[in-house]
Backbone and ligand atoms as CSV (ligand in chain L), in Angstrom:
chain,resi,resn,atom,element,x,y,z
A,1,MET,N,N,-10.033,-17.675,-25.398
A,1,MET,CA,C,-10.261,-18.318,-24.104
A,1,MET,C,C,-8.932,-18.900,-23.595
A,2,PRO,N,N,-8.628,-18.684,-22.329
A,2,PRO,CA,C,-7.343,-19.165,-21.803
A,2,PRO,C,C,-7.298,-20.687,-21.687
A,3,VAL,N,N,-6.063,-21.196,-21.727
A,3,VAL,CA,C,-5.858,-22.618,-21.370
A,3,VAL,C,C,-6.068,-22.721,-19.862
A,4,VAL,N,N,-6.879,-23.672,-19.417
A,4,VAL,CA,C,-7.166,-23.826,-17.984
A,4,VAL,C,C,-6.633,-25.156,-17.529
A,5,GLU,N,N,-5.841,-25.131,-16.443
A,5,GLU,CA,C,-5.331,-26.394,-15.914
A,5,GLU,C,C,-5.517,-26.443,-14.402
A,6,VAL,N,N,-5.686,-27.629,-13.883
A,6,VAL,CA,C,-5.825,-27.855,-12.434
A,6,VAL,C,C,-4.495,-28.385,-11.935
A,7,VAL,N,N,-3.982,-27.769,-10.887
A,7,VAL,CA,C,-2.732,-28.241,-10.289
A,7,VAL,C,C,-2.918,-28.422,-8.792
A,8,ARG,N,N,-2.120,-29.257,-8.224
A,8,ARG,CA,C,-2.191,-29.540,-6.772
A,8,ARG,C,C,-0.949,-28.941,-6.144
A,9,GLY,N,N,-1.156,-27.994,-5.219
A,9,GLY,CA,C,0.058,-27.417,-4.607
A,9,GLY,C,C,-0.222,-26.162,-3.820
A,10,ASP,N,N,0.829,-25.400,-3.625
A,10,ASP,CA,C,0.800,-24.167,-2.853
A,10,ASP,C,C,0.850,-22.984,-3.826
A,11,ILE,N,N,-0.148,-22.145,-3.784
A,11,ILE,CA,C,-0.241,-21.049,-4.754
A,11,ILE,C,C,0.933,-20.081,-4.653
A,12,THR,N,N,1.600,-20.013,-3.498
A,12,THR,CA,C,2.700,-19.036,-3.371
A,12,THR,C,C,3.924,-19.447,-4.179
A,13,SER,N,N,3.933,-20.684,-4.654
A,13,SER,CA,C,5.103,-21.089,-5.448
A,13,SER,C,C,4.737,-21.268,-6.931
A,14,GLU,N,N,3.648,-20.661,-7.319
A,14,GLU,CA,C,3.211,-20.758,-8.706
A,14,GLU,C,C,4.097,-19.946,-9.647
A,15,ASP,N,N,4.231,-20.396,-10.884
A,15,ASP,CA,C,5.031,-19.729,-11.903
A,15,ASP,C,C,4.087,-18.968,-12.840
A,16,VAL,N,N,3.557,-17.850,-12.312
A,16,VAL,CA,C,2.575,-17.059,-13.076
A,16,VAL,C,C,2.805,-15.557,-12.843
A,17,ASP,N,N,2.158,-14.736,-13.686
A,17,ASP,CA,C,2.297,-13.277,-13.524
A,17,ASP,C,C,1.567,-12.781,-12.286
A,18,ALA,N,N,0.399,-13.388,-11.997
A,18,ALA,CA,C,-0.440,-12.907,-10.888
A,18,ALA,C,C,-1.078,-14.078,-10.149
A,19,VAL,N,N,-1.128,-13.959,-8.842
A,19,VAL,CA,C,-1.870,-14.935,-8.040
A,19,VAL,C,C,-3.085,-14.227,-7.434
A,20,VAL,N,N,-4.168,-14.960,-7.341
A,20,VAL,CA,C,-5.394,-14.431,-6.741
A,20,VAL,C,C,-5.440,-14.901,-5.296
A,21,THR,N,N,-5.775,-14.006,-4.398
A,21,THR,CA,C,-5.954,-14.401,-3.008
A,21,THR,C,C,-7.424,-14.279,-2.615
A,22,ALA,N,N,-7.848,-15.217,-1.764
A,22,ALA,CA,C,-9.232,-15.218,-1.251
A,22,ALA,C,C,-9.227,-14.371,0.014
A,23,ALA,N,N,-9.517,-13.110,-0.158
A,23,ALA,CA,C,-9.340,-12.121,0.901
A,23,ALA,C,C,-10.619,-11.891,1.680
A,24,ASN,N,N,-10.533,-10.969,2.635
A,24,ASN,CA,C,-11.746,-10.423,3.233
A,24,ASN,C,C,-11.776,-8.953,2.888
A,25,GLU,N,N,-12.861,-8.272,3.254
A,25,GLU,CA,C,-13.086,-6.918,2.766
A,25,GLU,C,C,-12.028,-5.925,3.232
A,26,SER,N,N,-11.331,-6.233,4.305
A,26,SER,CA,C,-10.313,-5.300,4.817
A,26,SER,C,C,-9.022,-5.340,3.986
A,27,LEU,N,N,-8.815,-6.436,3.281
A,27,LEU,CA,C,-7.571,-6.672,2.488
A,27,LEU,C,C,-6.319,-6.640,3.384
A,28,LEU,N,N,-6.508,-6.903,4.668
A,28,LEU,CA,C,-5.356,-6.873,5.585
A,28,LEU,C,C,-4.722,-8.254,5.762
A,29,GLY,N,N,-5.312,-9.270,5.111
A,29,GLY,CA,C,-4.802,-10.636,5.274
A,29,GLY,C,C,-5.615,-11.365,6.331
A,30,GLY,N,N,-5.384,-12.673,6.367
A,30,GLY,CA,C,-6.131,-13.480,7.327
A,30,GLY,C,C,-5.484,-14.842,7.431
A,31,GLY,N,N,-6.307,-15.882,7.383
A,31,GLY,CA,C,-5.741,-17.243,7.453
A,31,GLY,C,C,-5.747,-17.837,6.060
A,32,GLY,N,N,-5.810,-19.147,5.995
A,32,GLY,CA,C,-5.944,-19.850,4.711
A,32,GLY,C,C,-4.976,-19.367,3.647
A,33,VAL,N,N,-5.495,-19.340,2.409
A,33,VAL,CA,C,-4.611,-18.950,1.300
A,33,VAL,C,C,-4.186,-17.476,1.445
A,34,ASP,N,N,-5.083,-16.668,2.009
A,34,ASP,CA,C,-4.761,-15.245,2.201
A,34,ASP,C,C,-3.570,-15.120,3.163
A,35,GLY,N,N,-3.604,-15.938,4.209
A,35,GLY,CA,C,-2.493,-15.912,5.169
A,35,GLY,C,C,-1.192,-16.346,4.528
A,36,ALA,N,N,-1.268,-17.368,3.684
A,36,ALA,CA,C,-0.038,-17.859,3.035
A,36,ALA,C,C,0.545,-16.813,2.103
A,37,ILE,N,N,-0.336,-16.158,1.343
A,37,ILE,CA,C,0.141,-15.154,0.381
A,37,ILE,C,C,0.691,-13.925,1.098
A,38,HIS,N,N,-0.030,-13.471,2.135
A,38,HIS,CA,C,0.475,-12.317,2.889
A,38,HIS,C,C,1.798,-12.654,3.585
A,39,SER,N,N,1.916,-13.857,4.077
A,39,SER,CA,C,3.162,-14.256,4.764
A,39,SER,C,C,4.331,-14.244,3.769
A,40,ALA,N,N,4.083,-14.718,2.571
A,40,ALA,CA,C,5.154,-14.784,1.566
A,40,ALA,C,C,5.452,-13.408,0.972
A,41,ALA,N,N,4.435,-12.582,0.858
A,41,ALA,CA,C,4.619,-11.254,0.223
A,41,ALA,C,C,5.184,-10.219,1.187
A,42,GLY,N,N,5.011,-10.450,2.476
A,42,GLY,CA,C,5.505,-9.525,3.478
A,42,GLY,C,C,4.496,-8.437,3.844
A,43,PRO,N,N,4.826,-7.627,4.810
A,43,PRO,CA,C,3.888,-6.659,5.376
A,43,PRO,C,C,3.453,-5.559,4.418
A,44,ARG,N,N,4.215,-5.344,3.351
A,44,ARG,CA,C,3.795,-4.292,2.416
A,44,ARG,C,C,2.499,-4.669,1.700
A,45,LEU,N,N,2.204,-5.968,1.615
A,45,LEU,CA,C,0.962,-6.383,0.940
A,45,LEU,C,C,-0.258,-5.863,1.698
A,46,ALA,N,N,-0.231,-5.988,3.019
A,46,ALA,CA,C,-1.365,-5.497,3.814
A,46,ALA,C,C,-1.461,-3.969,3.758
A,47,GLN,N,N,-0.311,-3.309,3.706
A,47,GLN,CA,C,-0.328,-1.838,3.598
A,47,GLN,C,C,-0.967,-1.422,2.271
A,48,ALA,N,N,-0.569,-2.107,1.211
A,48,ALA,CA,C,-1.134,-1.772,-0.116
A,48,ALA,C,C,-2.628,-2.109,-0.157
A,49,GLY,N,N,-2.980,-3.227,0.474
A,49,GLY,CA,C,-4.392,-3.613,0.510
A,49,GLY,C,C,-5.224,-2.614,1.282
A,50,ALA,N,N,-4.691,-2.177,2.422
A,50,ALA,CA,C,-5.453,-1.236,3.259
A,50,ALA,C,C,-5.756,0.054,2.513
A,51,ALA,N,N,-4.848,0.430,1.616
A,51,ALA,CA,C,-5.056,1.668,0.844
A,51,ALA,C,C,-6.195,1.520,-0.152
A,52,LEU,N,N,-6.539,0.274,-0.494
A,52,LEU,CA,C,-7.612,0.041,-1.488
A,52,LEU,C,C,-8.884,-0.455,-0.834
A,53,ALA,N,N,-8.841,-0.802,0.420
A,53,ALA,CA,C,-9.985,-1.401,1.119
A,53,ALA,C,C,-11.062,-0.341,1.382
A,54,PRO,N,N,-12.332,-0.736,1.561
A,54,PRO,CA,C,-12.819,-2.104,1.566
A,54,PRO,C,C,-13.076,-2.623,0.150
A,55,CYS,N,N,-12.938,-3.936,-0.003
A,55,CYS,CA,C,-13.230,-4.588,-1.278
A,55,CYS,C,C,-14.527,-5.351,-1.088
A,56,ASP,N,N,-15.524,-5.029,-1.891
A,56,ASP,CA,C,-16.837,-5.672,-1.735
A,56,ASP,C,C,-16.772,-7.146,-2.152
A,57,PRO,N,N,-17.569,-8.009,-1.541
A,57,PRO,CA,C,-17.673,-9.381,-2.020
A,57,PRO,C,C,-17.999,-9.409,-3.521
A,58,GLY,N,N,-17.255,-10.222,-4.266
A,58,GLY,CA,C,-17.447,-10.308,-5.712
A,58,GLY,C,C,-16.591,-9.350,-6.491
A,59,ASP,N,N,-15.959,-8.393,-5.824
A,59,ASP,CA,C,-15.090,-7.460,-6.527
A,59,ASP,C,C,-13.644,-7.952,-6.422
A,60,ALA,N,N,-12.730,-7.292,-7.123
A,60,ALA,CA,C,-11.305,-7.653,-7.116
A,60,ALA,C,C,-10.470,-6.408,-7.349
A,61,VAL,N,N,-9.304,-6.372,-6.688
A,61,VAL,CA,C,-8.355,-5.283,-6.877
A,61,VAL,C,C,-6.955,-5.874,-6.929
A,62,ALA,N,N,-6.037,-5.160,-7.607
A,62,ALA,CA,C,-4.654,-5.647,-7.753
A,62,ALA,C,C,-3.684,-4.798,-6.979
A,63,THR,N,N,-2.662,-5.464,-6.432
A,63,THR,CA,C,-1.523,-4.769,-5.817
A,63,THR,C,C,-0.259,-5.436,-6.349
A,64,PRO,N,N,0.917,-4.817,-6.098
A,64,PRO,CA,C,2.159,-5.544,-6.385
A,64,PRO,C,C,2.243,-6.783,-5.479
A,65,ALA,N,N,3.181,-7.678,-5.837
A,65,ALA,CA,C,3.343,-8.916,-5.074
A,65,ALA,C,C,4.454,-8.805,-4.039
A,66,PHE,N,N,5.186,-7.676,-4.057
A,66,PHE,CA,C,6.245,-7.398,-3.079
A,66,PHE,C,C,7.215,-8.574,-2.924
A,67,ASP,N,N,7.262,-9.235,-1.792
A,67,ASP,CA,C,8.321,-10.235,-1.554
A,67,ASP,C,C,7.996,-11.644,-2.089
A,68,LEU,N,N,6.855,-11.778,-2.767
A,68,LEU,CA,C,6.563,-13.093,-3.378
A,68,LEU,C,C,7.604,-13.333,-4.471
A,69,ASP,N,N,8.032,-14.585,-4.595
A,69,ASP,CA,C,9.100,-14.895,-5.544
A,69,ASP,C,C,8.654,-14.651,-6.994
A,70,PRO,N,N,9.607,-14.184,-7.796
A,70,PRO,CA,C,9.328,-14.076,-9.250
A,70,PRO,C,C,8.998,-15.460,-9.826
A,71,PRO,N,N,8.194,-15.522,-10.907
A,71,PRO,CA,C,7.760,-14.383,-11.713
A,71,PRO,C,C,6.507,-13.706,-11.200
A,72,ILE,N,N,5.992,-14.098,-10.025
A,72,ILE,CA,C,4.759,-13.465,-9.541
A,72,ILE,C,C,4.998,-11.972,-9.346
A,73,ARG,N,N,4.274,-11.140,-10.076
A,73,ARG,CA,C,4.451,-9.683,-9.954
A,73,ARG,C,C,3.230,-9.013,-9.328
A,74,HIS,N,N,2.087,-9.717,-9.365
A,74,HIS,CA,C,0.874,-9.057,-8.891
A,74,HIS,C,C,0.095,-10.005,-7.983
A,75,VAL,N,N,-0.612,-9.414,-7.026
A,75,VAL,CA,C,-1.621,-10.147,-6.250
A,75,VAL,C,C,-2.979,-9.541,-6.569
A,76,ILE,N,N,-3.901,-10.366,-6.968
A,76,ILE,CA,C,-5.269,-9.913,-7.197
A,76,ILE,C,C,-6.089,-10.358,-5.996
A,77,HIS,N,N,-6.594,-9.394,-5.261
A,77,HIS,CA,C,-7.364,-9.679,-4.048
A,77,HIS,C,C,-8.836,-9.724,-4.419
A,78,THR,N,N,-9.502,-10.835,-4.123
A,78,THR,CA,C,-10.940,-10.907,-4.360
A,78,THR,C,C,-11.607,-11.428,-3.098
A,79,VAL,N,N,-12.838,-10.998,-2.882
A,79,VAL,CA,C,-13.562,-11.380,-1.648
A,79,VAL,C,C,-14.717,-12.270,-2.024
A,80,GLY,N,N,-14.670,-13.494,-1.567
A,80,GLY,CA,C,-15.723,-14.461,-1.874
A,80,GLY,C,C,-16.945,-14.288,-0.979
A,81,PRO,N,N,-18.012,-14.992,-1.317
A,81,PRO,CA,C,-19.224,-14.946,-0.499
A,81,PRO,C,C,-19.110,-15.900,0.688
A,82,VAL,N,N,-19.625,-15.476,1.826
A,82,VAL,CA,C,-19.781,-16.421,2.931
A,82,VAL,C,C,-21.007,-17.288,2.621
A,83,TRP,N,N,-20.829,-18.613,2.655
A,83,TRP,CA,C,-21.938,-19.527,2.319
A,83,TRP,C,C,-23.003,-19.459,3.412
A,84,GLU,N,N,-24.253,-19.149,3.016
A,84,GLU,CA,C,-25.336,-19.092,4.010
A,84,GLU,C,C,-26.470,-20.015,3.585
A,85,GLY,N,N,-26.131,-21.052,2.811
A,85,GLY,CA,C,-27.153,-22.015,2.421
A,85,GLY,C,C,-27.507,-21.959,0.946
A,86,GLY,N,N,-27.079,-20.918,0.262
A,86,GLY,CA,C,-27.261,-20.865,-1.195
A,86,GLY,C,C,-28.408,-19.977,-1.648
A,87,GLY,N,N,-29.177,-19.468,-0.691
A,87,GLY,CA,C,-30.334,-18.665,-1.098
A,87,GLY,C,C,-30.112,-17.171,-1.092
A,88,TYR,N,N,-28.880,-16.768,-0.972
A,88,TYR,CA,C,-28.609,-15.319,-0.812
A,88,TYR,C,C,-27.678,-14.801,-1.900
A,89,GLY,N,N,-27.716,-15.454,-3.059
A,89,GLY,CA,C,-26.920,-14.963,-4.191
A,89,GLY,C,C,-25.461,-15.335,-4.121
A,90,GLU,N,N,-25.128,-16.293,-3.284
A,90,GLU,CA,C,-23.719,-16.668,-3.113
A,90,GLU,C,C,-23.072,-17.118,-4.429
A,91,ALA,N,N,-23.835,-17.866,-5.237
A,91,ALA,CA,C,-23.250,-18.365,-6.492
A,91,ALA,C,C,-22.904,-17.198,-7.426
A,92,ASP,N,N,-23.757,-16.202,-7.473
A,92,ASP,CA,C,-23.485,-15.034,-8.329
A,92,ASP,C,C,-22.264,-14.261,-7.835
A,93,VAL,N,N,-22.137,-14.150,-6.532
A,93,VAL,CA,C,-20.971,-13.429,-5.982
A,93,VAL,C,C,-19.691,-14.182,-6.292
A,94,LEU,N,N,-19.729,-15.515,-6.170
A,94,LEU,CA,C,-18.525,-16.305,-6.485
A,94,LEU,C,C,-18.154,-16.180,-7.961
A,95,ALA,N,N,-19.163,-16.243,-8.827
A,95,ALA,CA,C,-18.882,-16.079,-10.260
A,95,ALA,C,C,-18.255,-14.717,-10.507
A,96,SER,N,N,-18.759,-13.714,-9.809
A,96,SER,CA,C,-18.207,-12.366,-9.968
A,96,SER,C,C,-16.746,-12.297,-9.529
A,97,CYS,N,N,-16.366,-13.066,-8.511
A,97,CYS,CA,C,-14.961,-13.090,-8.090
A,97,CYS,C,C,-14.058,-13.511,-9.254
A,98,TYR,N,N,-14.441,-14.576,-9.944
A,98,TYR,CA,C,-13.620,-15.068,-11.063
A,98,TYR,C,C,-13.645,-14.096,-12.224
A,99,ARG,N,N,-14.831,-13.527,-12.511
A,99,ARG,CA,C,-14.975,-12.581,-13.621
A,99,ARG,C,C,-14.184,-11.316,-13.367
A,100,ARG,N,N,-14.342,-10.727,-12.216
A,100,ARG,CA,C,-13.645,-9.489,-11.888
A,100,ARG,C,C,-12.132,-9.707,-11.803
A,101,SER,N,N,-11.722,-10.870,-11.293
A,101,SER,CA,C,-10.280,-11.145,-11.212
A,101,SER,C,C,-9.670,-11.186,-12.604
A,102,LEU,N,N,-10.387,-11.767,-13.577
A,102,LEU,CA,C,-9.875,-11.805,-14.949
A,102,LEU,C,C,-9.877,-10.395,-15.552
A,103,GLU,N,N,-10.900,-9.609,-15.266
A,103,GLU,CA,C,-10.923,-8.232,-15.757
A,103,GLU,C,C,-9.748,-7.446,-15.199
A,104,VAL,N,N,-9.456,-7.614,-13.924
A,104,VAL,CA,C,-8.316,-6.919,-13.293
A,104,VAL,C,C,-7.010,-7.449,-13.877
A,105,ALA,N,N,-6.948,-8.745,-14.121
A,105,ALA,CA,C,-5.742,-9.320,-14.751
A,105,ALA,C,C,-5.485,-8.661,-16.113
A,106,ASP,N,N,-6.567,-8.458,-16.867
A,106,ASP,CA,C,-6.442,-7.786,-18.164
A,106,ASP,C,C,-5.926,-6.343,-17.986
A,107,GLU,N,N,-6.446,-5.665,-16.974
A,107,GLU,CA,C,-6.038,-4.264,-16.737
A,107,GLU,C,C,-4.539,-4.178,-16.399
A,108,ILE,N,N,-4.001,-5.175,-15.726
A,108,ILE,CA,C,-2.580,-5.103,-15.341
A,108,ILE,C,C,-1.681,-5.843,-16.357
A,109,GLY,N,N,-2.301,-6.416,-17.381
A,109,GLY,CA,C,-1.521,-7.069,-18.430
A,109,GLY,C,C,-0.981,-8.431,-18.043
A,110,ALA,N,N,-1.601,-9.067,-17.084
A,110,ALA,CA,C,-1.161,-10.408,-16.663
A,110,ALA,C,C,-1.582,-11.415,-17.731
A,111,ARG,N,N,-0.690,-12.259,-18.155
A,111,ARG,CA,C,-1.005,-13.278,-19.164
A,111,ARG,C,C,-1.217,-14.651,-18.533
A,112,SER,N,N,-0.790,-14.800,-17.302
A,112,SER,CA,C,-0.985,-16.069,-16.588
A,112,SER,C,C,-1.403,-15.758,-15.174
A,113,VAL,N,N,-2.434,-16.486,-14.727
A,113,VAL,CA,C,-3.040,-16.211,-13.408
A,113,VAL,C,C,-3.314,-17.532,-12.685
A,114,ALA,N,N,-3.011,-17.555,-11.392
A,114,ALA,CA,C,-3.329,-18.727,-10.559
A,114,ALA,C,C,-4.434,-18.351,-9.576
A,115,PHE,N,N,-5.446,-19.219,-9.512
A,115,PHE,CA,C,-6.557,-19.026,-8.579
A,115,PHE,C,C,-6.554,-20.110,-7.506
A,116,PRO,N,N,-6.879,-19.762,-6.265
A,116,PRO,CA,C,-7.211,-20.778,-5.292
A,116,PRO,C,C,-8.692,-21.122,-5.439
A,117,ALA,N,N,-9.157,-22.083,-4.666
A,117,ALA,CA,C,-10.592,-22.433,-4.690
A,117,ALA,C,C,-11.325,-21.429,-3.782
A,118,ILE,N,N,-11.588,-20.303,-4.317
A,118,ILE,CA,C,-12.156,-19.166,-3.582
A,118,ILE,C,C,-13.412,-19.568,-2.798
A,119,ALA,N,N,-13.491,-19.154,-1.571
A,119,ALA,CA,C,-14.669,-19.258,-0.698
A,119,ALA,C,C,-14.940,-20.663,-0.171
A,120,THR,N,N,-14.153,-21.657,-0.565
A,120,THR,CA,C,-14.456,-23.054,-0.175
A,120,THR,C,C,-13.799,-23.451,1.142
A,121,GLY,N,N,-13.102,-22.554,1.782
A,121,GLY,CA,C,-12.484,-22.863,3.077
A,121,GLY,C,C,-13.300,-22.255,4.197
A,122,VAL,N,N,-12.750,-21.233,4.802
A,122,VAL,CA,C,-13.414,-20.548,5.930
A,122,VAL,C,C,-14.835,-20.116,5.562
A,123,TYR,N,N,-15.017,-19.703,4.312
A,123,TYR,CA,C,-16.339,-19.166,3.940
A,123,TYR,C,C,-17.363,-20.272,3.623
A,124,GLY,N,N,-16.925,-21.526,3.585
A,124,GLY,CA,C,-17.851,-22.647,3.592
A,124,GLY,C,C,-18.623,-22.952,2.328
A,125,PHE,N,N,-18.208,-22.379,1.212
A,125,PHE,CA,C,-18.930,-22.639,-0.051
A,125,PHE,C,C,-18.669,-24.090,-0.466
A,126,PRO,N,N,-19.723,-24.841,-0.793
A,126,PRO,CA,C,-19.520,-26.248,-1.185
A,126,PRO,C,C,-18.569,-26.377,-2.367
A,127,ALA,N,N,-17.527,-27.166,-2.183
A,127,ALA,CA,C,-16.427,-27.194,-3.159
A,127,ALA,C,C,-16.869,-27.731,-4.520
A,128,ASP,N,N,-17.857,-28.625,-4.553
A,128,ASP,CA,C,-18.281,-29.164,-5.847
A,128,ASP,C,C,-18.991,-28.097,-6.674
A,129,GLN,N,N,-19.872,-27.351,-6.025
A,129,GLN,CA,C,-20.569,-26.259,-6.740
A,129,GLN,C,C,-19.570,-25.153,-7.114
A,130,ALA,N,N,-18.641,-24.873,-6.225
A,130,ALA,CA,C,-17.653,-23.806,-6.479
A,130,ALA,C,C,-16.779,-24.164,-7.674
A,131,ALA,N,N,-16.424,-25.415,-7.798
A,131,ALA,CA,C,-15.576,-25.854,-8.923
A,131,ALA,C,C,-16.298,-25.604,-10.254
A,132,LYS,N,N,-17.573,-25.947,-10.308
A,132,LYS,CA,C,-18.337,-25.768,-11.546
A,132,LYS,C,C,-18.458,-24.272,-11.888
A,133,ILE,N,N,-18.681,-23.474,-10.849
A,133,ILE,CA,C,-18.821,-22.019,-11.075
A,133,ILE,C,C,-17.482,-21.435,-11.577
A,134,ALA,N,N,-16.389,-21.889,-10.994
A,134,ALA,CA,C,-15.073,-21.397,-11.404
A,134,ALA,C,C,-14.841,-21.683,-12.890
A,135,ILE,N,N,-15.014,-22.915,-13.282
A,135,ILE,CA,C,-14.742,-23.329,-14.672
A,135,ILE,C,C,-15.696,-22.611,-15.646
A,136,SER,N,N,-16.961,-22.608,-15.330
A,136,SER,CA,C,-17.929,-22.020,-16.270
A,136,SER,C,C,-17.729,-20.511,-16.400
A,137,THR,N,N,-17.376,-19.858,-15.314
A,137,THR,CA,C,-17.187,-18.408,-15.377
A,137,THR,C,C,-15.915,-18.056,-16.144
A,138,ILE,N,N,-14.850,-18.791,-15.909
A,138,ILE,CA,C,-13.588,-18.547,-16.629
A,138,ILE,C,C,-13.813,-18.759,-18.132
A,139,ARG,N,N,-14.553,-19.816,-18.458
A,139,ARG,CA,C,-14.800,-20.091,-19.889
A,139,ARG,C,C,-15.686,-19.026,-20.538
A,140,ALA,N,N,-16.510,-18.373,-19.742
A,140,ALA,CA,C,-17.482,-17.420,-20.306
A,140,ALA,C,C,-16.974,-15.977,-20.308
A,141,THR,N,N,-15.826,-15.747,-19.680
A,141,THR,CA,C,-15.351,-14.357,-19.536
A,141,THR,C,C,-14.328,-14.000,-20.611
A,142,PRO,N,N,-14.651,-13.028,-21.460
A,142,PRO,CA,C,-13.644,-12.581,-22.444
A,142,PRO,C,C,-12.413,-12.032,-21.699
A,143,THR,N,N,-11.215,-12.469,-22.086
A,143,THR,CA,C,-10.001,-12.032,-21.385
A,143,THR,C,C,-8.795,-12.209,-22.284
A,144,THR,N,N,-7.763,-11.423,-22.021
A,144,THR,CA,C,-6.487,-11.605,-22.735
A,144,THR,C,C,-5.532,-12.524,-21.938
A,145,VAL,N,N,-5.982,-12.999,-20.820
A,145,VAL,CA,C,-5.195,-13.979,-20.056
A,145,VAL,C,C,-5.089,-15.246,-20.896
A,146,GLU,N,N,-3.847,-15.771,-20.991
A,146,GLU,CA,C,-3.641,-16.950,-21.862
A,146,GLU,C,C,-3.622,-18.256,-21.069
A,147,ARG,N,N,-3.278,-18.138,-19.782
A,147,ARG,CA,C,-3.123,-19.381,-19.006
A,147,ARG,C,C,-3.706,-19.171,-17.610
A,148,VAL,N,N,-4.632,-20.038,-17.233
A,148,VAL,CA,C,-5.230,-19.997,-15.893
A,148,VAL,C,C,-4.896,-21.300,-15.190
A,149,ARG,N,N,-4.354,-21.186,-13.998
A,149,ARG,CA,C,-4.047,-22.391,-13.196
A,149,ARG,C,C,-4.919,-22.371,-11.959
A,150,LEU,N,N,-5.703,-23.411,-11.801
A,150,LEU,CA,C,-6.568,-23.570,-10.619
A,150,LEU,C,C,-5.801,-24.438,-9.629
A,151,VAL,N,N,-5.376,-23.805,-8.549
A,151,VAL,CA,C,-4.480,-24.463,-7.600
A,151,VAL,C,C,-5.292,-25.092,-6.458
A,152,ALA,N,N,-5.252,-26.408,-6.388
A,152,ALA,CA,C,-5.963,-27.124,-5.329
A,152,ALA,C,C,-4.994,-27.448,-4.203
A,153,PHE,N,N,-5.420,-27.188,-2.995
A,153,PHE,CA,C,-4.546,-27.408,-1.838
A,153,PHE,C,C,-4.748,-28.789,-1.242
A,154,ASP,N,N,-5.792,-29.511,-1.729
A,154,ASP,CA,C,-6.027,-30.865,-1.220
A,154,ASP,C,C,-6.550,-31.732,-2.368
A,155,ASP,N,N,-6.492,-33.021,-2.171
A,155,ASP,CA,C,-6.873,-33.970,-3.248
A,155,ASP,C,C,-8.343,-33.843,-3.619
A,156,ALA,N,N,-9.192,-33.659,-2.633
A,156,ALA,CA,C,-10.636,-33.595,-2.911
A,156,ALA,C,C,-10.945,-32.420,-3.849
A,157,THR,N,N,-10.352,-31.273,-3.533
A,157,THR,CA,C,-10.569,-30.089,-4.378
A,157,THR,C,C,-9.996,-30.313,-5.767
A,158,SER,N,N,-8.849,-30.964,-5.823
A,158,SER,CA,C,-8.239,-31.249,-7.125
A,158,SER,C,C,-9.139,-32.132,-7.971
A,159,GLU,N,N,-9.719,-33.148,-7.344
A,159,GLU,CA,C,-10.605,-34.071,-8.090
A,159,GLU,C,C,-11.864,-33.340,-8.580
A,160,LEU,N,N,-12.406,-32.478,-7.740
A,160,LEU,CA,C,-13.628,-31.746,-8.123
A,160,LEU,C,C,-13.359,-30.786,-9.279
A,161,LEU,N,N,-12.219,-30.091,-9.196
A,161,LEU,CA,C,-11.879,-29.136,-10.255
A,161,LEU,C,C,-11.609,-29.880,-11.557
A,162,THR,N,N,-10.908,-31.009,-11.449
A,162,THR,CA,C,-10.599,-31.796,-12.646
A,162,THR,C,C,-11.886,-32.310,-13.288
A,163,ALA,N,N,-12.806,-32.762,-12.476
A,163,ALA,CA,C,-14.101,-33.255,-12.999
A,163,ALA,C,C,-14.862,-32.119,-13.666
A,164,ALA,N,N,-14.851,-30.948,-13.056
A,164,ALA,CA,C,-15.573,-29.801,-13.633
A,164,ALA,C,C,-14.930,-29.391,-14.950
A,165,LEU,N,N,-13.611,-29.488,-15.018
A,165,LEU,CA,C,-12.876,-29.113,-16.230
A,165,LEU,C,C,-13.227,-30.070,-17.386
A,166,GLN,N,N,-13.534,-31.306,-17.030
A,166,GLN,CA,C,-13.809,-32.301,-18.093
A,166,GLN,C,C,-15.260,-32.274,-18.545
A,167,ASP,N,N,-16.096,-31.525,-17.827
A,167,ASP,CA,C,-17.528,-31.446,-18.223
A,167,ASP,C,C,-17.700,-30.758,-19.581
L,1,LIG,N1,N,-2.306,-22.493,-1.713
L,1,LIG,C1,C,-3.455,-22.798,-2.402
L,1,LIG,N2,N,-4.662,-22.946,-1.818
L,1,LIG,C2,C,-4.705,-22.804,-0.473
L,1,LIG,C3,C,-3.581,-22.488,0.313
L,1,LIG,C4,C,-2.341,-22.350,-0.359
L,1,LIG,N3,N,-1.206,-22.043,0.287
L,1,LIG,N4,N,-3.962,-22.418,1.626
L,1,LIG,C5,C,-5.283,-22.683,1.656
L,1,LIG,N5,N,-5.746,-22.919,0.402
L,1,LIG,C6,C,-7.083,-23.273,-0.041
L,1,LIG,C7,C,-8.015,-23.868,0.988
L,1,LIG,O1,O,-7.714,-25.237,1.210
L,1,LIG,C8,C,-9.346,-23.681,0.278
L,1,LIG,O2,O,-9.543,-24.733,-0.670
L,1,LIG,O3,O,-7.755,-22.085,-0.450
L,1,LIG,C9,C,-9.145,-22.367,-0.493
L,1,LIG,C10,C,-9.883,-21.159,0.087
L,1,LIG,O4,O,-9.951,-21.283,1.506
L,1,LIG,P1,P,-9.687,-19.999,2.440
L,1,LIG,O5,O,-8.265,-19.600,2.321
L,1,LIG,O6,O,-10.210,-20.338,3.810
L,1,LIG,O7,O,-10.558,-18.833,1.783
L,1,LIG,P2,P,-12.122,-18.514,1.901
L,1,LIG,O8,O,-12.924,-19.735,2.127
L,1,LIG,O9,O,-12.407,-17.679,0.681
L,1,LIG,O10,O,-12.232,-17.603,3.218
L,1,LIG,C11,C,-11.694,-16.319,3.166
L,1,LIG,O11,O,-10.523,-16.572,5.212
L,1,LIG,O12,O,-8.265,-16.383,5.395
L,1,LIG,C12,C,-9.436,-15.722,5.561
L,1,LIG,O13,O,-8.832,-13.420,5.127
L,1,LIG,C13,C,-9.544,-14.551,4.640
L,1,LIG,O14,O,-11.475,-13.734,5.777
L,1,LIG,C14,C,-11.040,-14.376,4.600
L,1,LIG,C15,C,-11.528,-15.817,4.579
């Protein structure tokens, strides 16, 4: 099981082999963390994503990281669930995002991976529930990843992730 840590900051400056982006099915980039990663990686990221699109909610695919600073070599694109009240399998789709991202990380040989708080921004997933799903899924997924960093972009998310990690 990987070492899991919560950090507060910008995922584009993480010191890891792969960063996960909270994408949409087109993999062409958008706002939020996806916008930040695409902006830092440059236009080749959207071209590589388009070649693999569409990516279903809960699935994940890897591309090179292009202009993102080393040591980041890979971007793992995953598509979170749009929150519709919790009765439409959203929790299972979010768990699948973390599970599939780790499986893809194993396929590309990434030993360290940084995740944003997938689906908790534009897609509206309640951050407290999402934090618990992230931690429990990472802990339950067999993987050769040795280090997972959960990158919080705000204090509230950081506190929720830290609390979930201590459960
Ligand atoms: N580093 C780390 N985390 C970030 C960054 C950043 N630079 N920018 C934003 N975040 C955080 C947000 O604060 C939120 O906690 O990422 C989390 C996920 O929010 P979104 O980026 O809005 O992702 P999501 O809710 O999954 O919505 C995805 O938004 O940007 C579009 O193309 C994307 O259509 C897709 C949708």
